[in-house]
C-alpha positions in Angstrom: 125.9 103.0 91.7 125.5 100.3 89.1 123.3 99.8 86.0 120.3 97.5 85.8 121.3 93.8 86.1 124.8 94.7 87.4 125.9 93.4 90.9 126.0 96.1 93.6 129.6 96.8 94.7 130.5 96.0 98.3 130.7 98.7 101.0 134.0 100.7 101.0 135.7 103.9 99.9 135.5 104.7 96.2 136.7 107.6 94.0 134.5 110.6 94.6 131.5 110.2 92.2 131.4 113.9 91.7 134.9 113.6 90.1 136.9 115.6 92.6 140.5 114.6 92.2 142.1 112.9 95.2 138.9 112.6 97.1 136.9 109.5 98.1 133.5 108.8 99.5 132.1 105.9 101.6 129.6 103.6 99.9 127.6 101.3 102.4 126.1 99.1 99.7 123.1 101.4 99.2 123.9 105.1 99.7 126.9 107.5 99.7 128.3 109.5 102.6 127.6 113.2 102.6 131.2 114.2 103.0 134.2 113.4 100.8 137.6 112.8 102.4 141.1 112.8 100.9 142.6 109.4 99.9 145.5 108.6 102.1 146.9 106.3 104.8 144.2 104.1 106.3 141.8 104.6 103.4 141.6 101.6 101.0 140.1 102.8 97.8 138.1 100.3 95.7 137.5 100.5 91.9 133.9 100.5 90.7 131.5 102.4 88.4 129.9 105.2 90.4 127.0 107.7 90.0 125.9 110.8 91.8 126.1 110.6 95.6 123.0 109.9 97.6 122.3 110.3 101.3 124.6 108.9 103.9 123.6 106.1 106.3 123.5 106.2 110.1 126.0 103.8 111.7 125.4 102.9 115.4 128.1 101.8 117.7 127.9 99.2 120.5 127.2 100.1 124.1 130.2 101.4 126.0 131.5 100.6 129.4 132.1 103.6 131.7 128.9 105.4 132.8 129.0 109.2 133.0 127.8 111.0 136.1 124.2 112.3 136.0 124.0 116.0 135.0 126.7 115.9 132.4 126.6 118.7 129.9 125.5 118.5 126.3 127.7 118.8 123.1 126.9 122.3 121.9 129.1 122.7 118.8 131.8 123.9 121.3 129.9 127.1 121.9 130.3 128.4 125.4 127.2 130.2 126.6 125.9 131.1 123.1 122.3 130.8 122.0 121.1 130.0 118.5 120.9 133.7 117.8 124.5 134.2 118.9 125.6 131.3 116.7 124.0 132.9 113.7 125.7 136.2 114.4 129.1 134.4 114.9 129.1 132.4 111.7 130.4 135.3 109.6 133.8 135.5 111.3 136.3 132.6 111.1 138.8 132.1 113.8 141.2 129.7 112.0 145.0 129.8 112.8 144.3 131.8 116.0 144.3 134.9 113.9 146.9 133.8 111.4 145.9 133.5 107.7 149.1 131.6 106.8 148.2 128.5 104.7 150.1 126.7 101.8 148.1 126.6 98.6 147.7 124.3 95.6 145.7 124.6 92.4 141.9 124.2 93.1 139.5 125.1 95.8 137.1 122.7 97.6 133.5 123.3 96.6 131.3 124.8 99.3 128.2 123.1 100.7 125.2 125.5 100.7 123.9 126.6 104.1 120.3 125.8 105.1 117.8 128.5 104.4 117.9 131.2 107.0 121.5 130.6 108.1 124.6 132.3 106.6 127.0 130.0 104.8 129.9 128.7 106.9 133.2 130.2 106.0 135.4 128.2 103.6 139.2 128.1 103.5 141.3 129.9 101.0 141.4 128.2 97.6 144.0 125.4 97.6 144.5 125.1 101.4 146.1 121.8 102.2 147.2 122.4 105.8 145.9 124.3 108.9 148.7 126.2 110.6 147.9 127.2 114.1 150.5 129.7 115.1 149.0 130.2 118.6 149.4 126.6 119.7 152.5 125.9 117.6 151.2 123.0 115.4 150.1 122.3 111.9 147.9 119.4 110.5 146.0 118.5 107.3 142.9 120.3 106.0 140.5 117.5 105.4 139.0 118.9 102.2 135.6 119.0 100.6 132.8 119.6 103.1 134.9 120.8 106.0 134.6 124.5 106.9 136.9 127.0 108.6 136.2 127.2 112.4 133.8 130.0 113.2 131.9 128.8 116.2 133.6 130.6 119.1 135.7 129.4 121.9 135.9 126.4 124.2 136.8 125.9 127.8 139.9 123.8 127.3 142.0 126.2 125.1 142.8 129.9 125.1 142.3 130.2 121.4 141.0 127.9 118.7 141.7 127.1 115.1 140.6 124.3 112.8 137.7 122.9 110.8 134.2 121.5 111.2 131.0 120.5 109.5 127.5 120.3 110.8 125.9 116.9 111.3 122.6 118.1 112.9 121.2 121.6 112.4 119.2 121.7 115.6 119.6 119.6 118.8 117.3 119.5 121.9 119.7 122.1 123.3 118.9 124.4 120.4 122.4 124.2 119.0 124.2 122.6 116.1 125.9 119.2 116.4 129.2 119.0 114.6 132.2 117.0 113.6 135.4 118.9 114.2 139.2 118.9 114.1 140.5 121.8 116.1 143.5 123.0 118.1 144.7 125.6 120.6 147.0 126.2 123.5 145.8 124.4 126.6 144.0 126.6 129.2 145.1 126.6 132.8 143.4 124.4 135.4 144.0 120.9 133.9 147.1 120.0 135.9 149.9 120.8 133.4 153.3 121.0 135.0 155.5 119.8 132.1 156.1 116.7 130.0 155.8 114.4 133.0 152.2 115.4 133.4 151.1 114.7 129.8 149.0 111.7 130.6 147.2 113.1 133.7 146.5 116.4 132.0 145.1 114.7 128.8 142.8 112.6 131.0 141.6 115.7 132.8 140.9 117.4 129.5 139.0 114.3 128.3 136.8 114.4 131.4 136.1 118.1 130.9 135.2 117.6 127.2 132.9 114.7 128.1 131.0 116.6 130.7 130.7 120.0 128.9 129.9 119.1 125.3 128.0 115.8 125.0 124.5 114.5 125.8 124.2 112.9 129.2 124.1 110.5 130.7 126.6 108.8 128.4 129.1 105.9 128.6 132.7 106.0 127.6 135.0 103.3 126.3 138.7 104.2 126.1 140.3 103.0 122.9 143.8 104.4 123.3 145.6 106.0 126.2 149.3 106.1 125.2 152.4 108.1 125.1 153.5 109.3 121.7 156.2 111.3 120.0 155.0 114.0 117.6 157.6 115.5 115.3 160.3 114.8 117.9 158.2 116.2 120.8 156.6 114.3 123.7 152.9 113.9 123.5 150.0 111.9 124.8 147.0 110.4 122.9 143.6 109.7 124.5 141.0 108.3 122.2 137.6 107.2 123.3 134.1 106.3 122.1 131.0 107.7 123.8 127.4 106.4 123.5 124.1 107.8 124.7 120.4 107.3 124.3 119.0 110.8 124.4 115.8 111.7 122.4 116.2 114.4 119.8 119.8 113.6 118.7 120.6 112.1 115.4 123.8 110.6 116.7 123.8 107.9 119.5 127.6 108.2 120.0 130.8 109.8 118.9 134.5 108.8 118.5 136.9 111.5 119.8 140.6 111.8 120.2 142.7 114.3 122.2 146.4 114.7 121.4 148.3 116.9 123.9 151.8 117.9 122.7 154.6 119.5 124.6 155.7 122.0 122.0 158.2 123.7 124.3 156.0 126.7 125.2 154.4 127.6 128.4 151.2 125.8 127.3 151.1 122.5 125.4 149.1 122.3 122.2 145.8 120.5 122.3 144.5 118.8 119.1 140.8 117.6 119.3 139.1 115.4 116.7 135.5 114.3 117.0 133.3 112.3 114.6 129.7 111.5 115.4 128.6 108.0 114.6 126.2 109.3 112.0 129.4 109.7 110.0 131.3 106.7 111.2 132.7 106.2 107.7 135.1 109.1 108.6 136.6 107.6 111.7 139.8 107.0 109.6 140.5 110.7 109.5 141.6 110.5 113.2 144.7 108.6 112.4 145.2 110.5 109.2 145.4 113.8 111.1 147.3 112.5 114.1 150.0 110.9 112.0 150.6 114.1 110.0 150.8 116.6 112.9 153.9 118.9 112.7 155.3 121.1 115.4 156.1 124.6 114.3 159.7 125.8 115.1 
């Protein structure tokens, strides 16, 4: 990051050393993060000379408080009942926007990240995409830019359709699946107690319990960071943010920060927004607030 004899800049976000306009990367004092993120609210950008990015660090989190029951499920890249072979077959078809291809555009595309040998490349968004519009759930939210791919990994239990973005953080887990970071949405499925706006908190908590059991290594511990009523674009909503930790051999991550935002969009089912960042990429925790603060309800 600096020349011989120059002091090493302190950790922080710096303009993308690849020169991508409007993007920043995390520097931990020695190495760069793999993934660039748009500069914006919650991202303080430092000024410093930069060179080509190197490998990103692992950033552990402290032990959490709430033990999970034994027998909890494993995080499986949100694939329900799919093997590695099924994952490979599914990669070619994106499910963004619940079948809608409607995205605003600007001038330049985000560069694609090559897939590992033997696996087809993950689908990229249309050039210039700046917002993900999920017509099925009735919400829109920011596309996070370079390194994030169009959702193509199948369904999940908690929603009836799924749209959004992800990137792979570990190619092969002990469950023979990919571990990912994601930002996805969909209409809430039945069975989580939804009866209207007065059930937002209870329903969001039930969804969080389902997510924790179905998609993460177990046993794990959970620490609740936020459990609060919100207003999203004039609509009642509830935010449940938590941090999980685990000690399970074979996983690169030892924890993950996740946020569930349930929004009463005035339809028969509320919209569920899910954001998850493994602690191998803790420098990206800031995208949670960035996305949540920018959610729009489609009219």
